[in-house]
N, C-alpha and C positions, 0 to 999 in steps of 0.2 A: 434356717441358718446354713451358711455355706462352709463346709469343711474342706480340708485338703483331700484330694483323691488318693495321693500316694506320698508317704513319708519315708525318708531314709534315716535309719538309726545309726549314728556314728559312734557306736559303743558295742559292748559285748556282755555276755553273762546275764546276771539277774536283772540289772536295770534295763537291758535291751528287751528282755522278755516282758517286763512290766509295761514298758511303753507299747510294745506290740500288742499286748492284751488290751490295753486301753484303745488302741487304734481299731482292733477287731470289733470291740463293742460299738464303735462309732462308724463302722463300715469303711474304714480307711485301709488301703493296701499298704503293706510294709516292705521295706527293702533292708536286708541285713548286709553288713560288710564283715569280712573275716580274714584273719591272717592264716598262713599255712598251718599254724599250730592249732587253730580253732575250727578247722573245716568240718569236723564231726560233732561240734558242740550243739547242744539243744537249741540255743537261740538261732542258729543257722537254719535248722529245720523248721522252726516255729514261724519264721518269716514267710511271706508270700514269694519273695525273690531273694536271692543271696549272691553276692559277688566277692571274689577274692580281691584283696587290696595290697598284698605283699607278704614278706617273710614274717617270722615270729616276733622279732623285736618291734615294740610299739612305734619306735621312731621311723620304721620303714613300712608301717601298716596303719595302725589306728591314729597315728599323728601325721600321716601323709596327707596334708590338706588338699593339695592339687589333685591327687589321685581320688580322694573321696568325692570331691566336687565333680570330677570327670565321671565317676560311677553314677552319681545322682542325676546328672544330665542324660547319661546313656539310658538309665532306667526310667526317666521321665518323672522323677520325684520333684514335687513342687517345694518341699521343705526338708530340712535336716534337723533332727533332734539329737543333741549331743549327749544326753544323759548326764552323768556326773563323772568328773575326772577327764582324762584325755583332753579334748578340745573344748570342754564346757565353758571355760573362762578364758578362752583364747580370743583376744580382740581382733587379731589379724584374720582368723578364720571367719569370724562374724562379718568382717568387712568384705572378705572374698566372696562369701555367700551373697551378700547384698549386691556386689558388682556383677555377679553372674545371674541375678534375678531369682535366686533361690532364698526362700524364707528361712532364716536361722531362728529356730524355736528357742528363744532366749532374749536377753536384753540387747540393746544396740551396742555396736562396737565401742563407741565413745564412753558409754556407761561402764562397760567392762574395764576399759582402760582407767577410767577415773577412780573406780572402787578397787582396782588392783593395787594401787599405791596406798599404803596405810597413811602416809603423810598427807597426800592430796585428799583422801577421803575424810580425814579428821579436820582438815582446813575447811572443807565443804560443809561438814556438819556443824562446826563452830558458827559459820555464817548463817546456817539454817536454824540455829537456836537449839540444837540437839546437845544434851549434856555430854561432854568429853573430858577424859581425865587430864589433869594439868601436866604439861610437859613442853618439850621443844616444839616450836611452830613449824620447823622444817628439819632438814637433815643436819647432822653434826659434822662440822669440818674443823672445829677448833676445840681442843681439850679444855682450855680455860673457860670457854663459854659453857661447855658441857658441865664442868664442875660447878659453875655458878648456878646453872639451872637446877642441878641436883640439890644444891644447898637450899635454893629458894623453895622447892616443893617438898623437901625433906626426905630423908632416907627411910626405908629402902626405895630404890628406883629400879626400873627395868630398862635395858637397852634392847631395842627390837630392830629387825631388818624391815625397811619400808616395803620391799617386794616380797616379804616372807609369808609363810603359812605353816601350820602344823607345829608351831613352837620352835621351828628351826632357827638357830642362831640367837635365841633369846638369852640374855645374861642378866641375872639379878645382882644388884649392887647394894651391899648393906652399909658400907662406910666409904668415905672419900678416898682412902688409899687404894680401893679396888676399881675406881672408875676408869682409869687409863687402860688397864689390862682387859677390862670388860668390853670397852669400845673396840680395842684392837681385835679381840677375839670375835666379836659380833661381826665386824667388817670382813674378816677373813672368811668366816662361814657364809655370810651373805653373798660374797662375791663367788665363792665356790658353788653354792647351791642355786643361786638365782641370777648370777652374772651382774649383780648390782650391789655395790658395797655401801649404799646409803643406809644409815641407821639413825634412829632417833631415841630420845629418852622420854619416859613418862612415869608418873607415880605408880609404884607397885603396891597392889592390894594383896595382903598376905593370905586372907581366907575369903575371897569373894565367892558369890554364887555366879555361875555362868548360865545366863538365861537368853534364849533366842526366840525371835518372833518370825514366823513364816508369813510372807506377804504374796499377794497375787495382784498384778496390775495389767490393764489392757491399754491399747493404743488410743482409747477415748478418754484417758485420764481417770478411769475408774480404779480405785484401789481398795482392797480389803485385806484384813489380817486373819489368820487362822489361830489366834491365841498363841500361847507360849509353850516352849519346851524347856525343861531344865537339863543341863548336861554338865553338872559340876563334878561328877565322879569321873576323874580322868587319871591317866598314867602317862607321864612324860608329855603333857599337854595334848594327849589324844583322848577323845571321848570314849568312855567305856559303857556308860549307862545313860539312857535318855528317859525322862519321865514327864508326864503331863497330867494335871497341871503342876506348876512349880509349887512345892510344899509351903513356901512362905508368902505366896502371892495373896494380896488383898484386892478387893474391887477397885480401890483408888489407885494402887500401884499398877494394876493391870491396865486400867484406862490410860494412865500417863505413859507407860512403857509402850503399849501398842500404838498409841497416837504418835509417839516419837518414831516408831518403826515406819509408820505411813509417811511421816514427815521426811524421813531419810529417803524413801522411795520417790517422793515428790521432788526432792532436791536434785536428784540425778535423772529425772524423767525415766524412771524404771519401768520396764515392760516385761511381763512373764512372771514365773515363780522365782522367789529369792528369799534369803534369810538374813535378818538383821540381828547381830549378836551384841549383847550387852553384858557388862559386869555389874553385879549388884552387891553393895556392901553398906551396912549400917544405915539402911533407909534410903540410900541414894543409888542411882544407876547411871552407867556411863556407856556411850557408844564405843564398841570395840572395832567391828568391821562388818562389812556386808558380803555375803557369799552370793555372787551373781549367777546362780545356777540352782537347779534342783539338788537337794542334799540327800545323802544316804539316809538321814533321819526323817525324810519325808514320810516314811511308813508310819511313824508315830502320829503325824498330823492326819494321815488317812484314817487311823483308828479313832482319833478325836472327832 
């Protein structure tokens, strides 16, 4: 089997060291990049080579796409692993790597872009036959239409930012009188946080379980799942505790949910590690989103 000879890790800290450790086990040389603030960090010394990429602010160092690619070429790295965070779900960076003949260890640029939009991803999943929560088929630009959709699916509903993540901008609406202010608020937050004020409405599940399935896919269309992780214990939509297996999982539910996760990956021609997230409530599950990267929670799957 042919492995890469040298990989640049476009990240820092714990995830950089984990990737470097895996590379060391495979006999692959590693290249670290670091900001001025991180020059004495452990991950810098753990790598075979290390190069500075800029000042402490991430926007001038770990998010400096052109500089990172320049370092990769200088070091002779054939591939770049983004870890999680920073450039891991940056479609433009994946595209720049491809243009420069460097392998981006992650999905294709078009896949990242497709799954980065909650609206587009849900439309794709509906076509693929994956269960999706009822809601608007596209962005909201008409309050009357929004009110009609909310009435048709029944309150409570939730207003979400299409480009969002981490629960930012989500507004729960319990009755018709709240819908206008919720949409206005969600749009303002979405524009401020993501530069995109597009929002949509879907049915709000009040006490669902949050279950995710990690998948691995290669360029030969082979796809496998690594079972499920439950992450329902959250604070402000941020996961606090991960556990596996899901406490309420049955063999039938696991087969259906994991098959749906593989169907999601197939629908967007996914390559590499990724995580498909579902909401589970009263015997039914619904596609929520796909994280087109390695997740912090990957360590749970490693233990499984």
